[in-house]
Wavefront OBJ file of the C-alpha trace (Angstrom):
o trace
v 0.000 0.000 0.000
v 1.229 3.447 -0.798
v 0.869 6.439 1.458
v -0.031 9.208 -0.938
v -0.589 12.783 0.021
v -4.263 13.669 0.158
v -4.262 15.682 -3.073
v -2.834 12.690 -4.949
v -6.017 10.760 -4.172
v -9.009 10.728 -6.484
v -11.692 13.301 -5.544
v -9.456 15.226 -3.117
v -8.540 18.758 -4.137
v -6.845 21.509 -2.186
v -9.972 22.681 -0.328
v -11.004 19.230 0.843
v -7.397 18.372 1.735
v -7.278 21.572 3.794
v -10.408 20.574 5.673
v -8.938 17.143 6.354
v -5.713 18.785 7.568
v -7.728 20.959 9.982
v -9.165 17.719 11.377
v -5.693 16.209 11.801
v -5.677 14.017 8.701
v -2.665 14.581 6.461
v -2.173 11.397 4.422
v -3.871 8.477 2.710
v -2.827 6.258 5.604
v -4.515 8.537 8.135
v -7.665 8.804 6.010
v -7.776 4.999 5.809
v -7.327 4.772 9.581
v -10.346 7.002 10.254
v -12.450 6.022 7.248
v -14.829 8.158 5.233
v -17.601 8.504 7.828
v -15.332 9.403 10.744
v -13.378 11.902 8.614
v -16.690 13.538 7.674
v -17.694 13.729 11.347
v -14.342 15.271 12.263
v -14.760 18.007 9.659
v -18.361 18.605 10.737
v -17.155 19.023 14.317
v -14.753 21.753 13.149
v -17.473 23.456 11.065
v -20.719 22.827 12.993
v -22.740 25.571 11.334
v -21.795 24.653 7.788
v -23.694 22.235 5.573
v -21.240 19.697 4.203
v -22.543 18.220 0.934
v -22.176 14.454 1.229
v -21.018 14.131 -2.369
v -18.150 16.578 -1.851
v -17.011 15.152 1.445
v -18.373 11.778 2.538
v -18.540 10.173 -0.902
v -15.310 11.848 -2.014
v -13.479 10.305 0.932
v -14.905 6.873 0.173
v -14.023 7.246 -3.493
v -10.505 8.357 -2.593
v -10.055 5.210 -0.538
v -11.404 3.002 -3.370
v -9.754 4.959 -6.196
v -13.144 5.751 -7.757
v -14.997 8.903 -8.673
v -17.452 9.650 -5.861
v -20.389 9.255 -8.238
v -19.375 5.642 -8.925
v -19.813 4.505 -5.321
v -22.570 1.888 -5.163
v -25.913 3.150 -3.882
v -25.972 0.601 -1.059
v -22.571 1.837 0.160
v -23.731 5.463 -0.070
v -26.691 4.611 2.147
v -24.421 2.838 4.660
v -22.159 5.879 4.794
v -25.091 8.257 5.278
v -26.359 6.132 8.170
v -22.887 6.148 9.713
v -22.855 9.954 9.945
v -26.464 10.345 11.095
l 1 2 3 4 5 6 7 8 9 10 11 12 13 14 15 16 17 18 19 20 21 22 23 24 25 26 27 28 29 30 31 32 33 34 35 36 37 38 39 40 41 42 43 44 45 46 47 48 49 50 51 52 53 54 55 56 57 58 59 60 61 62 63 64 65 66 67 68 69 70 71 72 73 74 75 76 77 78 79 80 81 82 83 84 85 86
């Protein structure tokens, strides 16, 4: 397994990487450790009054970990992820 920087991962641009950094996540390895749902929760904790679109954050994290575009995550998995952050 490689340990890419966040912006080397699919779906992760500078803004999302910055939000992950604010939450203490700086690498692929750390994102894998926390997982998509927990990373989303960590960012939400840092920005409680902001609406975080699930496609830009939750699904992007999952896609980054699977090397897929966020829109290609299976619907069942999307539902599992949404339940995990509820």
